[in-house]
N, C-alpha and C positions, 0 to 999 in steps of 0.2 A: 505493500500499499504507500508506503514512504517512496518507493520508486514512481511511483504513479504521479505522487504531489510533486516530486522533483522534475519528472518529465513534463508536467504541465507548465511548471515555471521555465523549463528551457524555452518550451512552445512560447510563453508569453515573452519572453525576452526577444526571441526572433520578431515576433509581431510590434513589439513596441519599437524596434530599429524601424521599421515600415513607417509606423505612426509616427514618428519623431519627424521622419522625411517630409511627410504629408503635412505635419505642423508648420515645419519650415517655410513649405510652399505656400500655405494659408497667412503665413506672416508677411512673407513677401508680395501677397497681393493686396496687402493691407485691410485683411479681414481682421475682426476685433474678437476676441474670446471674450473679454470679462462680462459684456452686457448678456452673453447667450448663457455660459457657463455658471456665473454666481448666482444667478437666479434660478438656473436648474437644479443645481445640488449643492447642497452643503457640507458633502464629502470631500470636495476640494479645498486644501488649506489655502491654495494660491488666489492670491487677487489680482494677477498680473492681467494685462491686455493682450499678451501674446500667446499663441498657442504653444510655443516652444517650452513656455516656463510649465505649462500645465502638464506637457509630454515629459519634462525634466523630473517633476513632482512624481509621476507613474514610475520613472525608473528608481526613484529615492525609494518609494514603496516596494519595488522589487528587491532591491539591495538588501531592505529591512526583511523581507519575508524569506530572502535566502539566508542571511546571518540566523534569522528564527528557526529555519530548518535544520541548521546545524545544531543548534542547542537545545532543541526539544523533539522528544519521539510522539509528542501529543498531535495524532492526526488531525482530530476535530478542530482543533486550532490551526492549524496550518491550513486546511480546508477552508475555515472561515476566511483568514486575512486572504488567501487565493482567490476566495469568491467577491471579496470586497475589491481587489483590485481589478478583478475582471468587470466588475461592474462599472469601475471609472473607465475602464480602457474604452468600453463598448461606447459608454456617453461620449467621450472626447471623439471617438472614432465615427459616432452618428453626427455629431456637430460640424467634424471637418467634412464629412461626406454630402453634407445638407447644403444645396444651393442656397447662396444669399438670398433670393427672392423666395424660398420657402418659408424663411423666418416673416417676410412682411406678409406672406399669405396668411400664416397663422395668426398674425399679429391682426389684421383684417377681418379675420373671424370672429376673434374674442371681442375686438371694437363694434363689431356689428351684433354682436349678442348684448353688450353692454347698452349701446344705443337704445334697442328694443326693449329691454327693462326699465332704463331710463323713461323711455317714452311713458311706459305704462304706469310707472311710479309718478311721474310728473302730472299725467293726465287725472288723477286723483279718482277714476271711476272705480270705485269699488268691487264692483262686479269682475272689471278686467284684472283688479291687483288678485281676487280669489282665483280666476282663471290662471294666473301665472304663478301664483302660490301651487296650486294644484300642479301645474307642469314641472313646476320645481320638485316638488315631492317626487313625481315619476321619475325624473333624472335622478335625483337622488338615491331612489332605490334600486334603479339599473345599475349606477356606479357601484353601488355596494355589492351587488349580486356579481357584476364583472370582477370587482376586488376580490370576493372570495374564490370565485372560478380559477383565477391567478394564483392566489395561494395555494389552492388544493393541487393545481400543475406543478407549482414548485416545490411541493412536499413529495410530489411524485418523479418527478425531474431526474435524470441521472448524470449529465455532464453538467460541467462548471459554466461553459458557454451558454447554456440554456438555461442554468439557474440565475445566470447575470442579467439575460436578457428580461427574465421574469421578474427579477428584482427592479429592475428599473421600469418595467411597465407596471409594476405595482408602485412603485413611488410615483408616478405620474399620475395615475387612477387616484392614489390617497390625496395627491395635491390638488386634483381637481374635485376629488370629492368634500375636501376642506373649503375650497371656494363655494362648492354648490351649498354647502352648509351654511357659509355666512350669507350667501344671497337670501337664502330661504329664511333665516333669522331677520334680516332686514325687511324683507316683504313682510313677516309676522308684525314686527314691530310698527310698520307702517300702516298695516290695517288697523292695529289696535289704537294708534293716534286719529285716524280716520274716523274709526267706530266712537272714540272718547267725545267728539267734538257735537 
């Protein structure tokens, strides 16, 4: 089993070298990392605007993992650190592979949804607020079901790469779920205010 972890570390090192080169190219193109990665995940300690600095952090994590593998025989601990490293790796790789206009499309979708909610809230129509609240509850329920499904898949997953992808997906879904709960709470508070007038 220890050989399996060491083999995964070796594979990661090869892939990190490729990722570092991609990061260097993204930096040369003038793409900026901080706006995307700092908001996306708190697992990165780096607060740089350069993708290379995030790749360097991954190499530091890999070096720590290699040192840990020499000091301990606890395979669960090694697997945990390896999974964390894979999650950070996959996130950085996705951001690097994402086209710059994809980020603006994602932002446009979020802005469109916010403007719809704002229109309903500003209109002050209680019936529309109740309808929007019902939509929020349905959306919240769907997100919760999706999170539960992904957690079940994570518990059954066998490979590190699949686990890392699922962990990232769960993190993204939980972030969306938190925003959805906040919007639901805001709508409930607004309805209470309208009813008390």
